[in-house]
N, C-alpha and C positions, 0 to 999 in steps of 0.2 A: 510189962513193957510190950509183950506180944499182943495182948488184948488191945493196947492202945493203938498199935500199928494196924491191927485188923479193923478197929473202928475207924481209923483214918482212911484206909483203903476202901471200906464200905461207904464212907461219906463222899469219897471221890467218885465212885461208880454210880451213886444214886444222885449226883449233882446235876444241875441243869447244863453246865459247861461240858460235862462228859457226854451227856445225851446229844448236845449239839455237835460235838466232835465226831461222834459215831455216825450220826445221820449225814454230816457233811463230807466224811471220809471217801465215800464212793464218788462224789462229784469231784473232789480234789484228785483222786486217782485217775479218773477219766480225763480230766483237764490236763494233768501231767503226761499221760501216755499219748493222747491224741493231739495235744497242742504244744506244751512246753518242750518235750523231748524232740519232736519234729522241728521246731523253731531252732533249737540249739544245734541239731544236726545240719540244718540249712546253713546256719552261720558258719559251722565248721567247713562245710564243702564249698562255701563261697570264697574261701582262701586256698582252694586247691584246684588242681586241673583234672579232677575226676571226670571220666567220660560216661559214667553210668553203667558200664559193663564189667570192666576189669576191677579187681580188688586193690590194684596199685594206685596210689594217689601221691602226688607231689605238692609240697607246700609252695604256693606261688605268691602269698601275701596279698597285696592290693592290685595285682595284675588284672584280675577279672573286673574289678571296678573301673580301673583305667581304661581297659578295652571297651567297656560298656559305654562310657561317656564319649569315646572316640568313634563309636559305630553310628553312622548316619541313619540306619534303618530304625533304630530305637526312637529317634527324635521325630520320625514321621508317624509313629504310633501314639506319641504323647498327646497331640491335639485331638486325635480321633478318640482316645480314651477319656479325655476331660470332657469333650463335647458330648459323648455318649452318657457319661456319668451325670453331667449336670442336667441334660434334657430328660434322661430317664428319672432321675430323683425329683425334679420339679414337676414333671407330668404326673407322677405317682402321688406325690403329696397332695395335689389338688384333686385329682380323679378319685382317689380313695377317700378324701374327706366328703365329697358329695355322695359317693356310695355309702359311706357310714351314715350320713344324713338320712338317706333313703331306708337303710336297714334299721335305723333307730325309731322309725315311725311305726306304730302299731297298725297292722292291717291283716287281712285274711291271708295275704300271700307273702307276708314277712318271713315266715319259715322257709318257704320255697326259694325266695330270693337269696336268703342267707346261705342256704345249701348251694345255690348256683354260683355265688360269687366266692364261697370258701373252697369248693371242690378243686379248682385249678391249683391251690396251694399244695395238693397232694401229688401233683404231676411233676416228674423230675424235668430238669432243663433239657436232657436228651430227648425225651418223648415230645416235649414242647417244640424243640427244634425240627423233629421229623414232621409233626403235624402242620406246623406253619410253613415249612419249606414247600409242601404240597399246596397249601392254601395260597401261597404267593407265586406259584409256578407260572412261567410265562405262556403266552399263546403260541403253541407249536402248530396246531391245525384247528379246523372248526370243531372238532370233537375232542381235541387234546389240549386242555388249558387248566390252569389252577382254578380253585373255587371262587376266589376274588375276581378274577377276569371273567369267569362264567357268569357270576352274579351281575356284574356290570353289563355284560353283553345281553343278558336277559331282560335288564331294565332299559335297554335301548341306548346304553352309554358305552358302546363298543369303542368309540373314539378315545376313551380314558384307559383302555387296557394297555398294559406295558409289562416289561420285565422288571417288577418291583424290586427284586433283590440284585438285579444286574444294572441298575441305574444308580450312579454315584449320588444323584441329588435326592433319592428316596430311600436308599438302603438303610440308613441310620434310623430314619423315621419308622420304617417297618420293623426293625429290631426293637425300638422302644415300644411300639404298639404290642409286639409279642411279649415283652417284659412286663408291661402293664397287665395284660390278661393273666399272666402267670402270678404276679405278685400283689395285685390289687386287693385280694381277699385278706392276706396277712397284714397289709398296711391299714386297711379299713377295720380290721379286728381290733387293732391297738387303739384306733380313734374310738370305736364303738364302746370299748370298756371305759375310756375316759368320759365319753358323752353321758353314759348312764349314771355316772357318779355326780353329775351336776345337779344341784337341788332344784326341783321343780318349782319352788317358790320364786326363784328368780324369773322364770318364764311368766308365771302368773303375775308378778309385779310389772313385768314389761308389758303384758297385755292390757293391764289396768292403765298404764301410762300411754297407751296408744301405739305401741310399737308393733309393726307388722312382723310377718315370718322371717323375711330376709334381714331386717334389723335386729331381730332376736338372734338369728343365726350368726351375724357378724359380732355384734356387741357382747353376746353372752357365750354362745357355743365356741366360736373360733378363738375368742381371747382366753377361754377357760381350759382349753385343751393344750396348753403350752407343754405339759410334761410328755403327752403322747406325740406332739409334733416334734419335740426334741429327739425323742427315741426313734421315731420313724425316719427323720432325716439322717441321723447317724447310721441306722441300719441300711438305709438306701444308698448312702454314699459307700459304705463298706461293700455291699453286694454289687454295685455297679462297678467298682474298681477291680473286683475279683471275677467278674464274669468271663466265662470261658466256653463252657460246653454248649450253650444255646447258639452263640455266635459261630462256633466252629461248625456246627451242623447246618446252620442256615446259610452262611456265605463262605466260611472258611477264611474270612478276612477280605474277601473281594467285594465288588469288582476292583482289580488292582490292589491297593491297600486302603480303599475307602472305608472299610469296616474292620480293619486290623487293629484290635486293641492290643495293649502291651502284653496281656497274659497269653495271647496267641503266639506273639514272638517268643515269649519265654519258653512255651512248650516246644516250639519248632526248633529253637536252639538247643534245648536240653535233651530232647529225644531224638528229633530228626538230625540235629547237627552234632550229637554226642558231646555237648559241652554243658554238662550238668553243673559244673562249678560256676560257669558264667550265668547260667539260668538261676542258680541259687543267689548269686550276687544281685541280680536284677530284682529278684523276689524280695530281698531285704530292703532294697531301695524303695520299691512299691509299698512295702508294709510301713516303713518310716513315714513316707509321704502320706499314706492313709491315716496313720496315727496323728500326724501333725495337722491334717485337714480336718479330722474329726474334733480335735482339741480346739482349734480355732473357731469351728462352727459352733461348738458347744458354749464357748465363752461368749461369742457374738449373740447367740440366742438368749444366754442367761442375762447378758448386759441389757438387751432390748426388751426382755420379757417375753421373748418369742412372738413379739407383735409384728409379724411380717405379712 
């Protein structure tokens, strides 16, 4: 009997399922500690009046959610957040596609180009915010201006210089350009991996049929990268909705509330206003909205074959 049990245990230990469980356990542990537990904690605090400092909490049920929907400041951040998320995602989808096309072509400088586009991926949002805040700095005097305005002045286009981050009509576009610089490498990398899996025979057949480069790009490359397009769009929507650090350093939500996305409001009320319970409630709503938006996007892309 003991020998049978020993044999059974040895069979389990040497099985493929046991090996899979062992290798996946660290990933599940990290996911639980860094994601699942914090989410459950946020759900709990969203029903309390915790201020983030004291240990005492009172159960207030749905009061935070009710206060949130009665607060007019929240509704001013919603269109800004949606506008930024849509503009940032759409811009990156197409810019990264053309970057991936360039990086997919074999040439002597391909390696250099790949490094130059992928390096910004390693830079944190905080550093990016500091760098581009100086880059967009307004003209204070002839010798004191940001890099962009100095470049325009040196090209004889001094009339175009302005306070890029202080102008309500340009601030979101400047933030999007900053985000594109920071994220284009990651997005292009996903495209590139999919492009390199496309059979070369398809391009050879298209050349025989007389198709030019751009017709090949549209009818073959663009239509066969639907898996990476779907992944990129979902990641970009999520990243755009949770953007905080870069915008906080670039503008702080200004001028006025022109660039105040919802995450800035959450942090201000949670930390500056000592209303962590209210901030957690808003975070839960944003999470649910992001999940619903991603689900709808994925179904639409699947239904249309990502032919957009």
